[in-house]
C-alpha positions, -999 to 999 in steps of 0.1 A, spaced: 368 -268 -459 404 -259 -449 430 -255 -476 458 -263 -450 457 -279 -416 483 -279 -389 482 -306 -361 502 -298 -330 511 -324 -304 532 -318 -272 548 -343 -250 578 -343 -227 598 -372 -240 630 -366 -222 615 -356 -188 631 -322 -187 599 -303 -179 599 -288 -214 577 -306 -238 588 -314 -274 564 -301 -300 554 -321 -331 541 -300 -360 523 -318 -388 511 -300 -420 483 -315 -441 469 -305 -475 432 -301 -483 430 -338 -491 441 -345 -455 474 -360 -467 505 -353 -446 528 -329 -465 555 -323 -439 562 -329 -402 589 -317 -378 595 -314 -341 608 -285 -321 626 -288 -288 648 -270 -263 684 -280 -265 692 -266 -230 674 -269 -197 664 -233 -198 632 -243 -217 637 -220 -247 628 -236 -279 657 -235 -303 661 -268 -322 641 -278 -353 644 -315 -360 635 -316 -398 642 -285 -419 613 -272 -440 601 -242 -460 578 -226 -435 573 -194 -455 571 -208 -490 600 -189 -505 617 -220 -519 645 -224 -494 653 -238 -460 669 -211 -439 670 -197 -404 639 -176 -410 620 -209 -415 633 -223 -383 623 -192 -365 587 -195 -377 586 -232 -365 601 -223 -332 576 -194 -326 547 -216 -335 559 -244 -312 565 -220 -283 530 -205 -286 514 -240 -288 533 -252 -258 522 -222 -238 486 -227 -248 485 -264 -244 504 -269 -212 
């Protein structure tokens, strides 16, 4: 049984050929703990915008390092799921 679960969904909501990525984090009881979406703010297709701030690394704060982790996960998922 998994202690944590991440569900990843991608869809191009704004038709710019760069899908937005939804990240959902669940606990071992399958209850949603946190969700956020990641998108590209420019047409270049580079993920750079995190919708809801969260503590990705568990250090107790919401900072640029957390955003970077969400962005890297979203970029990898988008590449694999396209």
